[in-house]
Every structure is written in structure tokens, then in C-alpha cells.
PDB file of N, CA, C and O in Angstrom, chain B, residues numbered from 101:
ATOM      1  N   MET B 101      -9.261  37.074  24.950  1.00  0.00           N
ATOM      2  CA  MET B 101      -7.890  37.523  24.797  1.00  0.00           C
ATOM      3  C   MET B 101      -6.909  36.480  25.327  1.00  0.00           C
ATOM      4  O   MET B 101      -5.820  36.308  24.778  1.00  0.00           O
ATOM      5  N   GLN B 102      -7.289  35.800  26.373  1.00  0.00           N
ATOM      6  CA  GLN B 102      -6.426  34.801  26.974  1.00  0.00           C
ATOM      7  C   GLN B 102      -6.184  33.636  26.001  1.00  0.00           C
ATOM      8  O   GLN B 102      -5.091  33.071  25.967  1.00  0.00           O
ATOM      9  N   LEU B 103      -7.190  33.287  25.227  1.00  0.00           N
ATOM     10  CA  LEU B 103      -7.076  32.209  24.259  1.00  0.00           C
ATOM     11  C   LEU B 103      -6.054  32.553  23.165  1.00  0.00           C
ATOM     12  O   LEU B 103      -5.263  31.694  22.775  1.00  0.00           O
ATOM     13  N   LYS B 104      -6.061  33.772  22.677  1.00  0.00           N
ATOM     14  CA  LYS B 104      -5.107  34.203  21.652  1.00  0.00           C
ATOM     15  C   LYS B 104      -3.679  34.134  22.184  1.00  0.00           C
ATOM     16  O   LYS B 104      -2.771  33.695  21.478  1.00  0.00           O
ATOM     17  N   ASN B 105      -3.482  34.562  23.416  1.00  0.00           N
ATOM     18  CA  ASN B 105      -2.142  34.498  24.017  1.00  0.00           C
ATOM     19  C   ASN B 105      -1.669  33.061  24.146  1.00  0.00           C
ATOM     20  O   ASN B 105      -0.503  32.755  23.898  1.00  0.00           O
ATOM     21  N   ARG B 106      -2.576  32.190  24.533  1.00  0.00           N
ATOM     22  CA  ARG B 106      -2.223  30.778  24.667  1.00  0.00           C
ATOM     23  C   ARG B 106      -1.857  30.174  23.303  1.00  0.00           C
ATOM     24  O   ARG B 106      -0.901  29.405  23.205  1.00  0.00           O
ATOM     25  N   LEU B 107      -2.614  30.520  22.251  1.00  0.00           N
ATOM     26  CA  LEU B 107      -2.308  30.021  20.905  1.00  0.00           C
ATOM     27  C   LEU B 107      -0.948  30.514  20.436  1.00  0.00           C
ATOM     28  O   LEU B 107      -0.195  29.747  19.835  1.00  0.00           O
ATOM     29  N   LYS B 108      -0.619  31.757  20.692  1.00  0.00           N
ATOM     30  CA  LYS B 108       0.694  32.294  20.315  1.00  0.00           C
ATOM     31  C   LYS B 108       1.804  31.558  21.045  1.00  0.00           C
ATOM     32  O   LYS B 108       2.847  31.262  20.463  1.00  0.00           O
ATOM     33  N   LYS B 109       1.581  31.264  22.315  1.00  0.00           N
ATOM     34  CA  LYS B 109       2.581  30.544  23.111  1.00  0.00           C
ATOM     35  C   LYS B 109       2.792  29.127  22.546  1.00  0.00           C
ATOM     36  O   LYS B 109       3.920  28.642  22.456  1.00  0.00           O
ATOM     37  N   MET B 110       1.682  28.480  22.169  1.00  0.00           N
ATOM     38  CA  MET B 110       1.780  27.131  21.608  1.00  0.00           C
ATOM     39  C   MET B 110       2.512  27.140  20.264  1.00  0.00           C
ATOM     40  O   MET B 110       3.288  26.225  19.989  1.00  0.00           O
ATOM     41  N   GLU B 111       2.285  28.141  19.431  1.00  0.00           N
ATOM     42  CA  GLU B 111       2.982  28.250  18.151  1.00  0.00           C
ATOM     43  C   GLU B 111       4.476  28.417  18.355  1.00  0.00           C
ATOM     44  O   GLU B 111       5.276  27.839  17.620  1.00  0.00           O
ATOM     45  N   LYS B 112       4.855  29.204  19.347  1.00  0.00           N
ATOM     46  CA  LYS B 112       6.283  29.388  19.635  1.00  0.00           C
ATOM     47  C   LYS B 112       6.919  28.085  20.092  1.00  0.00           C
ATOM     48  O   LYS B 112       8.055  27.786  19.728  1.00  0.00           O
ATOM     49  N   GLN B 113       6.185  27.303  20.896  1.00  0.00           N
ATOM     50  CA  GLN B 113       6.704  26.035  21.373  1.00  0.00           C
ATOM     51  C   GLN B 113       6.897  25.045  20.233  1.00  0.00           C
ATOM     52  O   GLN B 113       7.828  24.240  20.269  1.00  0.00           O
ATOM     53  N   LEU B 114       6.041  25.091  19.233  1.00  0.00           N
ATOM     54  CA  LEU B 114       6.186  24.197  18.092  1.00  0.00           C
ATOM     55  C   LEU B 114       7.435  24.513  17.289  1.00  0.00           C
ATOM     56  O   LEU B 114       8.076  23.604  16.761  1.00  0.00           O
ATOM     57  N   ASN B 115       7.786  25.771  17.191  1.00  0.00           N
ATOM     58  CA  ASN B 115       8.944  26.182  16.394  1.00  0.00           C
ATOM     59  C   ASN B 115      10.258  26.051  17.149  1.00  0.00           C
ATOM     60  O   ASN B 115      11.326  26.103  16.538  1.00  0.00           O
ATOM     61  N   VAL B 116      10.201  25.883  18.453  1.00  0.00           N
ATOM     62  CA  VAL B 116      11.419  25.729  19.256  1.00  0.00           C
ATOM     63  C   VAL B 116      11.845  24.273  19.194  1.00  0.00           C
ATOM     64  O   VAL B 116      11.016  23.388  18.980  1.00  0.00           O
ATOM     65  N   GLY B 117      13.114  24.026  19.376  1.00  0.00           N
ATOM     66  CA  GLY B 117      13.613  22.673  19.353  1.00  0.00           C
ATOM     67  C   GLY B 117      14.751  22.572  18.366  1.00  0.00           C
ATOM     68  O   GLY B 117      15.418  23.565  18.075  1.00  0.00           O
ATOM     69  N   GLY B 118      14.975  21.388  17.852  1.00  0.00           N
ATOM     70  CA  GLY B 118      16.034  21.186  16.889  1.00  0.00           C
ATOM     71  C   GLY B 118      15.704  21.809  15.545  1.00  0.00           C
ATOM     72  O   GLY B 118      14.571  22.212  15.283  1.00  0.00           O
ATOM     73  N   GLU B 119      16.706  21.875  14.719  1.00  0.00           N
ATOM     74  CA  GLU B 119      16.472  22.453  13.391  1.00  0.00           C
ATOM     75  C   GLU B 119      15.853  21.448  12.440  1.00  0.00           C
ATOM     76  O   GLU B 119      15.377  21.822  11.368  1.00  0.00           O
ATOM     77  N   PHE B 120      15.851  20.151  12.824  1.00  0.00           N
ATOM     78  CA  PHE B 120      15.264  19.108  11.988  1.00  0.00           C
ATOM     79  C   PHE B 120      13.970  18.589  12.605  1.00  0.00           C
ATOM     80  O   PHE B 120      13.732  18.747  13.803  1.00  0.00           O
ATOM     81  N   CYS B 121      13.150  17.977  11.783  1.00  0.00           N
ATOM     82  CA  CYS B 121      11.865  17.416  12.201  1.00  0.00           C
ATOM     83  C   CYS B 121      12.086  16.335  13.254  1.00  0.00           C
ATOM     84  O   CYS B 121      12.988  15.505  13.135  1.00  0.00           O
ATOM     85  N   GLU B 122      11.248  16.362  14.280  1.00  0.00           N
ATOM     86  CA  GLU B 122      11.302  15.337  15.316  1.00  0.00           C
ATOM     87  C   GLU B 122       9.957  14.632  15.485  1.00  0.00           C
ATOM     88  O   GLU B 122       9.723  13.967  16.494  1.00  0.00           O
ATOM     89  N   CYS B 123       9.075  14.779  14.498  1.00  0.00           N
ATOM     90  CA  CYS B 123       7.756  14.131  14.556  1.00  0.00           C
ATOM     91  C   CYS B 123       7.937  12.614  14.466  1.00  0.00           C
ATOM     92  O   CYS B 123       8.734  12.121  13.668  1.00  0.00           O
ATOM     93  N   ARG B 124       7.200  11.895  15.281  1.00  0.00           N
ATOM     94  CA  ARG B 124       7.334  10.425  15.293  1.00  0.00           C
ATOM     95  C   ARG B 124       6.740   9.763  14.065  1.00  0.00           C
ATOM     96  O   ARG B 124       7.193   8.695  13.653  1.00  0.00           O
ATOM     97  N   THR B 125       5.739  10.383  13.481  1.00  0.00           N
ATOM     98  CA  THR B 125       5.046   9.764  12.344  1.00  0.00           C
ATOM     99  C   THR B 125       5.756  10.002  11.020  1.00  0.00           C
ATOM    100  O   THR B 125       5.387   9.398  10.013  1.00  0.00           O
ATOM    101  N   THR B 126       6.758  10.861  10.996  1.00  0.00           N
ATOM    102  CA  THR B 126       7.445  11.195   9.753  1.00  0.00           C
ATOM    103  C   THR B 126       8.492  10.140   9.427  1.00  0.00           C
ATOM    104  O   THR B 126       9.287   9.757  10.286  1.00  0.00           O
ATOM    105  N   GLN B 127       8.487   9.676   8.191  1.00  0.00           N
ATOM    106  CA  GLN B 127       9.452   8.688   7.727  1.00  0.00           C
ATOM    107  C   GLN B 127      10.810   9.353   7.546  1.00  0.00           C
ATOM    108  O   GLN B 127      10.898  10.434   6.963  1.00  0.00           O
ATOM    109  N   LYS B 128      11.874   8.713   8.043  1.00  0.00           N
ATOM    110  CA  LYS B 128      13.194   9.314   7.996  1.00  0.00           C
ATOM    111  C   LYS B 128      14.244   8.419   7.351  1.00  0.00           C
ATOM    112  O   LYS B 128      15.420   8.782   7.310  1.00  0.00           O
ATOM    113  N   THR B 129      13.843   7.266   6.852  1.00  0.00           N
ATOM    114  CA  THR B 129      14.791   6.317   6.270  1.00  0.00           C
ATOM    115  C   THR B 129      14.389   5.974   4.839  1.00  0.00           C
ATOM    116  O   THR B 129      13.230   5.658   4.569  1.00  0.00           O
ATOM    117  N   GLU B 130      15.350   6.039   3.930  1.00  0.00           N
ATOM    118  CA  GLU B 130      15.129   5.591   2.559  1.00  0.00           C
ATOM    119  C   GLU B 130      16.221   4.593   2.210  1.00  0.00           C
ATOM    120  O   GLU B 130      17.294   4.608   2.813  1.00  0.00           O
ATOM    121  N   SER B 131      15.956   3.733   1.247  1.00  0.00           N
ATOM    122  CA  SER B 131      16.950   2.742   0.858  1.00  0.00           C
ATOM    123  C   SER B 131      17.185   2.789  -0.649  1.00  0.00           C
ATOM    124  O   SER B 131      16.272   3.038  -1.436  1.00  0.00           O
ATOM    125  N   ILE B 132      18.427   2.543  -1.019  1.00  0.00           N
ATOM    126  CA  ILE B 132      18.823   2.495  -2.423  1.00  0.00           C
ATOM    127  C   ILE B 132      19.349   1.087  -2.700  1.00  0.00           C
ATOM    128  O   ILE B 132      20.283   0.624  -2.046  1.00  0.00           O
ATOM    129  N   HIS B 133      18.748   0.424  -3.661  1.00  0.00           N
ATOM    130  CA  HIS B 133      19.188  -0.915  -4.056  1.00  0.00           C
ATOM    131  C   HIS B 133      20.016  -0.783  -5.330  1.00  0.00           C
ATOM    132  O   HIS B 133      19.528  -0.274  -6.338  1.00  0.00           O
ATOM    133  N   ARG B 134      21.261  -1.236  -5.289  1.00  0.00           N
ATOM    134  CA  ARG B 134      22.138  -1.206  -6.459  1.00  0.00           C
ATOM    135  C   ARG B 134      22.345  -2.622  -6.966  1.00  0.00           C
ATOM    136  O   ARG B 134      22.788  -3.508  -6.234  1.00  0.00           O
ATOM    137  N   LYS B 135      22.012  -2.814  -8.237  1.00  0.00           N
ATOM    138  CA  LYS B 135      22.183  -4.133  -8.841  1.00  0.00           C
ATOM    139  C   LYS B 135      22.473  -3.947 -10.315  1.00  0.00           C
ATOM    140  O   LYS B 135      21.712  -3.282 -11.019  1.00  0.00           O
ATOM    141  N   ASP B 136      23.558  -4.524 -10.788  1.00  0.00           N
ATOM    142  CA  ASP B 136      23.972  -4.471 -12.192  1.00  0.00           C
ATOM    143  C   ASP B 136      24.112  -3.035 -12.696  1.00  0.00           C
ATOM    144  O   ASP B 136      23.787  -2.748 -13.848  1.00  0.00           O
ATOM    145  N   GLY B 137      24.589  -2.141 -11.845  1.00  0.00           N
ATOM    146  CA  GLY B 137      24.834  -0.761 -12.248  1.00  0.00           C
ATOM    147  C   GLY B 137      23.609   0.136 -12.223  1.00  0.00           C
ATOM    148  O   GLY B 137      23.698   1.300 -12.613  1.00  0.00           O
ATOM    149  N   PHE B 138      22.471  -0.370 -11.777  1.00  0.00           N
ATOM    150  CA  PHE B 138      21.247   0.431 -11.709  1.00  0.00           C
ATOM    151  C   PHE B 138      20.870   0.684 -10.250  1.00  0.00           C
ATOM    152  O   PHE B 138      20.935  -0.220  -9.416  1.00  0.00           O
ATOM    153  N   ASP B 139      20.478   1.918  -9.956  1.00  0.00           N
ATOM    154  CA  ASP B 139      20.026   2.276  -8.614  1.00  0.00           C
ATOM    155  C   ASP B 139      18.515   2.358  -8.594  1.00  0.00           C
ATOM    156  O   ASP B 139      17.908   2.987  -9.460  1.00  0.00           O
ATOM    157  N   THR B 140      17.909   1.723  -7.608  1.00  0.00           N
ATOM    158  CA  THR B 140      16.478   1.797  -7.407  1.00  0.00           C
ATOM    159  C   THR B 140      16.247   2.378  -6.012  1.00  0.00           C
ATOM    160  O   THR B 140      16.604   1.762  -5.007  1.00  0.00           O
ATOM    161  N   VAL B 141      15.650   3.561  -5.962  1.00  0.00           N
ATOM    162  CA  VAL B 141      15.388   4.219  -4.682  1.00  0.00           C
ATOM    163  C   VAL B 141      14.028   3.776  -4.177  1.00  0.00           C
ATOM    164  O   VAL B 141      13.038   3.825  -4.907  1.00  0.00           O
ATOM    165  N   GLN B 142      13.984   3.342  -2.926  1.00  0.00           N
ATOM    166  CA  GLN B 142      12.726   2.928  -2.321  1.00  0.00           C
ATOM    167  C   GLN B 142      12.438   3.824  -1.127  1.00  0.00           C
ATOM    168  O   GLN B 142      13.360   4.383  -0.533  1.00  0.00           O
ATOM    169  N   ASN B 143      11.189   3.962  -0.777  1.00  0.00           N
ATOM    170  CA  ASN B 143      10.740   4.796   0.346  1.00  0.00           C
ATOM    171  C   ASN B 143      11.067   6.263   0.103  1.00  0.00           C
ATOM    172  O   ASN B 143      11.607   6.933   0.983  1.00  0.00           O
ATOM    173  N   ILE B 144      10.747   6.758  -1.071  1.00  0.00           N
ATOM    174  CA  ILE B 144      11.014   8.162  -1.397  1.00  0.00           C
ATOM    175  C   ILE B 144      10.047   9.045  -0.606  1.00  0.00           C
ATOM    176  O   ILE B 144       8.851   8.763  -0.531  1.00  0.00           O
ATOM    177  N   PHE B 145      10.580  10.106  -0.022  1.00  0.00           N
ATOM    178  CA  PHE B 145       9.731  11.057   0.685  1.00  0.00           C
ATOM    179  C   PHE B 145      10.298  12.453   0.511  1.00  0.00           C
ATOM    180  O   PHE B 145      11.413  12.617   0.015  1.00  0.00           O
ATOM    181  N   SER B 146       9.533  13.463   0.917  1.00  0.00           N
ATOM    182  CA  SER B 146       9.906  14.843   0.652  1.00  0.00           C
ATOM    183  C   SER B 146      11.034  15.308   1.573  1.00  0.00           C
ATOM    184  O   SER B 146      11.400  14.616   2.523  1.00  0.00           O
ATOM    185  N   GLU B 147      11.570  16.473   1.283  1.00  0.00           N
ATOM    186  CA  GLU B 147      12.675  17.046   2.064  1.00  0.00           C
ATOM    187  C   GLU B 147      12.185  17.714   3.346  1.00  0.00           C
ATOM    188  O   GLU B 147      12.956  17.888   4.289  1.00  0.00           O
ATOM    189  N   PHE B 148      10.900  18.090   3.383  1.00  0.00           N
ATOM    190  CA  PHE B 148      10.361  18.808   4.534  1.00  0.00           C
ATOM    191  C   PHE B 148       9.157  18.062   5.096  1.00  0.00           C
ATOM    192  O   PHE B 148       8.400  17.445   4.347  1.00  0.00           O
ATOM    193  N   CYS B 149       8.983  18.116   6.399  1.00  0.00           N
ATOM    194  CA  CYS B 149       7.868  17.466   7.083  1.00  0.00           C
ATOM    195  C   CYS B 149       6.569  18.193   6.757  1.00  0.00           C
ATOM    196  O   CYS B 149       6.532  19.422   6.712  1.00  0.00           O
ATOM    197  N   GLU B 150       5.515  17.433   6.532  1.00  0.00           N
ATOM    198  CA  GLU B 150       4.214  18.026   6.242  1.00  0.00           C
ATOM    199  C   GLU B 150       3.541  18.560   7.509  1.00  0.00           C
ATOM    200  O   GLU B 150       2.675  19.431   7.425  1.00  0.00           O
ATOM    201  N   GLU B 151       3.927  18.049   8.674  1.00  0.00           N
ATOM    202  CA  GLU B 151       3.300  18.479   9.921  1.00  0.00           C
ATOM    203  C   GLU B 151       3.945  19.738  10.496  1.00  0.00           C
ATOM    204  O   GLU B 151       3.245  20.696  10.826  1.00  0.00           O
ATOM    205  N   CYS B 152       5.284  19.742  10.619  1.00  0.00           N
ATOM    206  CA  CYS B 152       5.960  20.860  11.289  1.00  0.00           C
ATOM    207  C   CYS B 152       6.727  21.753  10.318  1.00  0.00           C
ATOM    208  O   CYS B 152       7.233  22.798  10.726  1.00  0.00           O
ATOM    209  N   SER B 153       6.825  21.375   9.061  1.00  0.00           N
ATOM    210  CA  SER B 153       7.495  22.147   7.998  1.00  0.00           C
ATOM    211  C   SER B 153       8.995  22.305   8.203  1.00  0.00           C
ATOM    212  O   SER B 153       9.614  23.171   7.585  1.00  0.00           O
ATOM    213  N   LYS B 154       9.583  21.490   9.054  1.00  0.00           N
ATOM    214  CA  LYS B 154      11.028  21.533   9.259  1.00  0.00           C
ATOM    215  C   LYS B 154      11.686  20.550   8.286  1.00  0.00           C
ATOM    216  O   LYS B 154      11.040  19.605   7.834  1.00  0.00           O
ATOM    217  N   PRO B 155      12.976  20.766   7.959  1.00  0.00           N
ATOM    218  CA  PRO B 155      13.659  19.800   7.101  1.00  0.00           C
ATOM    219  C   PRO B 155      13.807  18.451   7.806  1.00  0.00           C
ATOM    220  O   PRO B 155      13.937  18.389   9.029  1.00  0.00           O
ATOM    221  N   ILE B 156      13.788  17.387   7.029  1.00  0.00           N
ATOM    222  CA  ILE B 156      13.895  16.028   7.571  1.00  0.00           C
ATOM    223  C   ILE B 156      15.350  15.578   7.467  1.00  0.00           C
ATOM    224  O   ILE B 156      15.962  15.661   6.402  1.00  0.00           O
ATOM    225  N   GLU B 157      15.894  15.101   8.585  1.00  0.00           N
ATOM    226  CA  GLU B 157      17.252  14.562   8.583  1.00  0.00           C
ATOM    227  C   GLU B 157      17.148  13.101   8.144  1.00  0.00           C
ATOM    228  O   GLU B 157      16.767  12.227   8.922  1.00  0.00           O
ATOM    229  N   LYS B 158      17.497  12.859   6.875  1.00  0.00           N
ATOM    230  CA  LYS B 158      17.316  11.543   6.278  1.00  0.00           C
ATOM    231  C   LYS B 158      18.463  10.602   6.622  1.00  0.00           C
ATOM    232  O   LYS B 158      19.603  11.019   6.824  1.00  0.00           O
ATOM    233  N   GLN B 159      18.124   9.328   6.682  1.00  0.00           N
ATOM    234  CA  GLN B 159      19.107   8.266   6.751  1.00  0.00           C
ATOM    235  C   GLN B 159      18.941   7.463   5.472  1.00  0.00           C
ATOM    236  O   GLN B 159      17.839   7.026   5.142  1.00  0.00           O
ATOM    237  N   THR B 160      20.030   7.273   4.760  1.00  0.00           N
ATOM    238  CA  THR B 160      19.986   6.518   3.515  1.00  0.00           C
ATOM    239  C   THR B 160      20.739   5.215   3.704  1.00  0.00           C
ATOM    240  O   THR B 160      21.896   5.215   4.124  1.00  0.00           O
ATOM    241  N   ILE B 161      20.089   4.115   3.395  1.00  0.00           N
ATOM    242  CA  ILE B 161      20.689   2.798   3.471  1.00  0.00           C
ATOM    243  C   ILE B 161      20.934   2.337   2.038  1.00  0.00           C
ATOM    244  O   ILE B 161      19.996   2.251   1.245  1.00  0.00           O
ATOM    245  N   ILE B 162      22.187   2.041   1.705  1.00  0.00           N
ATOM    246  CA  ILE B 162      22.531   1.575   0.364  1.00  0.00           C
ATOM    247  C   ILE B 162      22.776   0.073   0.426  1.00  0.00           C
ATOM    248  O   ILE B 162      23.649  -0.404   1.151  1.00  0.00           O
ATOM    249  N   ILE B 163      21.987  -0.656  -0.349  1.00  0.00           N
ATOM    250  CA  ILE B 163      22.135  -2.113  -0.431  1.00  0.00           C
ATOM    251  C   ILE B 163      22.735  -2.417  -1.786  1.00  0.00           C
ATOM    252  O   ILE B 163      22.096  -2.227  -2.821  1.00  0.00           O
ATOM    253  N   ASN B 164      23.973  -2.894  -1.771  1.00  0.00           N
ATOM    254  CA  ASN B 164      24.719  -3.121  -2.995  1.00  0.00           C
ATOM    255  C   ASN B 164      24.745  -4.629  -3.274  1.00  0.00           C
ATOM    256  O   ASN B 164      25.399  -5.390  -2.561  1.00  0.00           O
ATOM    257  N   PHE B 165      24.032  -5.046  -4.312  1.00  0.00           N
ATOM    258  CA  PHE B 165      24.012  -6.455  -4.696  1.00  0.00           C
ATOM    259  C   PHE B 165      25.200  -6.733  -5.607  1.00  0.00           C
ATOM    260  O   PHE B 165      25.280  -6.192  -6.710  1.00  0.00           O
ATOM    261  N   VAL B 166      26.111  -7.565  -5.154  1.00  0.00           N
ATOM    262  CA  VAL B 166      27.281  -7.934  -5.956  1.00  0.00           C
ATOM    263  C   VAL B 166      27.362  -9.449  -6.037  1.00  0.00           C
ATOM    264  O   VAL B 166      26.925 -10.169  -5.140  1.00  0.00           O
ATOM    265  N   ARG B 167      27.920  -9.894  -7.111  1.00  0.00           N
ATOM    266  CA  ARG B 167      28.085 -11.332  -7.302  1.00  0.00           C
ATOM    267  C   ARG B 167      29.192 -11.829  -6.398  1.00  0.00           C
ATOM    268  O   ARG B 167      30.261 -11.224  -6.315  1.00  0.00           O
ATOM    269  N   GLU B 168      28.932 -12.925  -5.727  1.00  0.00           N
ATOM    270  CA  GLU B 168      29.914 -13.498  -4.833  1.00  0.00           C
ATOM    271  C   GLU B 168      31.058 -14.097  -5.641  1.00  0.00           C
ATOM    272  O   GLU B 168      30.839 -14.737  -6.670  1.00  0.00           O
ATOM    273  N   LYS B 169      32.281 -13.882  -5.162  1.00  0.00           N
ATOM    274  CA  LYS B 169      33.444 -14.455  -5.838  1.00  0.00           C
ATOM    275  C   LYS B 169      33.551 -15.941  -5.519  1.00  0.00           C
ATOM    276  O   LYS B 169      33.088 -16.412  -4.480  1.00  0.00           O
ATOM    277  N   LYS B 170      34.160 -16.647  -6.423  1.00  0.00           N
ATOM    278  CA  LYS B 170      34.340 -18.079  -6.228  1.00  0.00           C
ATOM    279  C   LYS B 170      35.332 -18.313  -5.095  1.00  0.00           C
ATOM    280  O   LYS B 170      36.451 -17.802  -5.137  1.00  0.00           O
ATOM    281  N   PRO B 171      34.935 -19.077  -4.089  1.00  0.00           N
ATOM    282  CA  PRO B 171      35.872 -19.380  -3.006  1.00  0.00           C
ATOM    283  C   PRO B 171      37.053 -20.216  -3.517  1.00  0.00           C
ATOM    284  O   PRO B 171      36.919 -20.965  -4.485  1.00  0.00           O
ATOM    285  N   ASP B 172      38.189 -20.083  -2.869  1.00  0.00           N
ATOM    286  CA  ASP B 172      39.400 -20.810  -3.284  1.00  0.00           C
ATOM    287  C   ASP B 172      39.215 -22.322  -3.205  1.00  0.00           C
ATOM    288  O   ASP B 172      39.772 -23.055  -4.023  1.00  0.00           O
ATOM    289  N   TRP B 173      38.452 -22.790  -2.247  1.00  0.00           N
ATOM    290  CA  TRP B 173      38.296 -24.226  -2.069  1.00  0.00           C
ATOM    291  C   TRP B 173      37.347 -24.854  -3.090  1.00  0.00           C
ATOM    292  O   TRP B 173      37.306 -26.079  -3.203  1.00  0.00           O
ATOM    293  N   MET B 174      36.590 -24.058  -3.828  1.00  0.00           N
ATOM    294  CA  MET B 174      35.597 -24.572  -4.766  1.00  0.00           C
ATOM    295  C   MET B 174      36.178 -24.609  -6.177  1.00  0.00           C
ATOM    296  O   MET B 174      36.845 -23.668  -6.607  1.00  0.00           O
ATOM    297  N   THR B 175      35.924 -25.682  -6.879  1.00  0.00           N
ATOM    298  CA  THR B 175      36.392 -25.776  -8.266  1.00  0.00           C
ATOM    299  C   THR B 175      35.444 -24.988  -9.163  1.00  0.00           C
ATOM    300  O   THR B 175      34.322 -24.671  -8.769  1.00  0.00           O
ATOM    301  N   GLY B 176      35.904 -24.674 -10.373  1.00  0.00           N
ATOM    302  CA  GLY B 176      35.082 -23.952 -11.335  1.00  0.00           C
ATOM    303  C   GLY B 176      33.808 -24.694 -11.677  1.00  0.00           C
ATOM    304  O   GLY B 176      32.757 -24.084 -11.869  1.00  0.00           O
ATOM    305  N   GLU B 177      33.904 -26.024 -11.754  1.00  0.00           N
ATOM    306  CA  GLU B 177      32.741 -26.856 -12.053  1.00  0.00           C
ATOM    307  C   GLU B 177      31.690 -26.787 -10.942  1.00  0.00           C
ATOM    308  O   GLU B 177      30.494 -26.693 -11.215  1.00  0.00           O
ATOM    309  N   GLN B 178      32.144 -26.835  -9.699  1.00  0.00           N
ATOM    310  CA  GLN B 178      31.233 -26.753  -8.563  1.00  0.00           C
ATOM    311  C   GLN B 178      30.548 -25.379  -8.516  1.00  0.00           C
ATOM    312  O   GLN B 178      29.354 -25.277  -8.232  1.00  0.00           O
ATOM    313  N   TYR B 179      31.317 -24.340  -8.795  1.00  0.00           N
ATOM    314  CA  TYR B 179      30.774 -22.983  -8.765  1.00  0.00           C
ATOM    315  C   TYR B 179      29.703 -22.793  -9.846  1.00  0.00           C
ATOM    316  O   TYR B 179      28.664 -22.178  -9.604  1.00  0.00           O
ATOM    317  N   THR B 180      29.974 -23.332 -11.042  1.00  0.00           N
ATOM    318  CA  THR B 180      29.023 -23.223 -12.156  1.00  0.00           C
ATOM    319  C   THR B 180      27.742 -23.974 -11.827  1.00  0.00           C
ATOM    320  O   THR B 180      26.651 -23.472 -12.097  1.00  0.00           O
ATOM    321  N   SER B 181      27.850 -25.150 -11.257  1.00  0.00           N
ATOM    322  CA  SER B 181      26.644 -25.906 -10.946  1.00  0.00           C
ATOM    323  C   SER B 181      25.856 -25.258  -9.807  1.00  0.00           C
ATOM    324  O   SER B 181      24.631 -25.366  -9.758  1.00  0.00           O
ATOM    325  N   ALA B 182      26.555 -24.588  -8.897  1.00  0.00           N
ATOM    326  CA  ALA B 182      25.853 -23.968  -7.750  1.00  0.00           C
ATOM    327  C   ALA B 182      25.233 -22.623  -8.130  1.00  0.00           C
ATOM    328  O   ALA B 182      24.112 -22.325  -7.717  1.00  0.00           O
ATOM    329  N   TYR B 183      25.950 -21.804  -8.914  1.00  0.00           N
ATOM    330  CA  TYR B 183      25.501 -20.443  -9.179  1.00  0.00           C
ATOM    331  C   TYR B 183      25.122 -20.169 -10.630  1.00  0.00           C
ATOM    332  O   TYR B 183      24.654 -19.075 -10.943  1.00  0.00           O
ATOM    333  N   GLY B 184      25.310 -21.119 -11.501  1.00  0.00           N
ATOM    334  CA  GLY B 184      24.847 -20.971 -12.870  1.00  0.00           C
ATOM    335  C   GLY B 184      25.836 -20.305 -13.824  1.00  0.00           C
ATOM    336  O   GLY B 184      25.554 -20.218 -15.019  1.00  0.00           O
ATOM    337  N   GLU B 185      26.949 -19.846 -13.351  1.00  0.00           N
ATOM    338  CA  GLU B 185      27.956 -19.250 -14.263  1.00  0.00           C
ATOM    339  C   GLU B 185      29.344 -19.635 -13.856  1.00  0.00           C
ATOM    340  O   GLU B 185      30.311 -19.231 -14.500  1.00  0.00           O
TER     341      GLU B 185
END
């Protein structure tokens, strides 16, 4: 009987805490690469943790690839030879 009580106590302790997953092994960061109007999502993972079944508080990093503008000090010819356009 003592073992059952201890298991119930442990289950309650697992459910107490924050409303989001705090497991160390759970991935919490995803990245989105934007290039030429297309989004590529990397590190896709589920909305809920497989270990504790709590929702995962995600961090999304957006990496936006944009063409660099021609600096004022550079001529059009120099820019074309350096960057191809």
C-alpha cells in the first residue's frame, strides 16, 4: 500500500510546475529561413512534449536572406564584379 501512495505522490509532482514543458531533452527552438520569398522551416517538432505531455513554449528564429544594397562609395561596375549583378 505504501508503494501505491508513493507513486500517486510522484505523479502529482510531475504535473505540478509551470504550464509549459521544462524537460531538458525537449527541443524548444525552430528556425525559419526566408530567401527569395520562400520560407523553409527547420527543426520542426510537435506542439506537446512526448515525456511530460505539456505544451512546448517554442522560440522561433527567423533568418531573412536579403540582397545587400550597393554602398554609396562603390560604383555600379565594382558592385557587378563583386556580386555578379
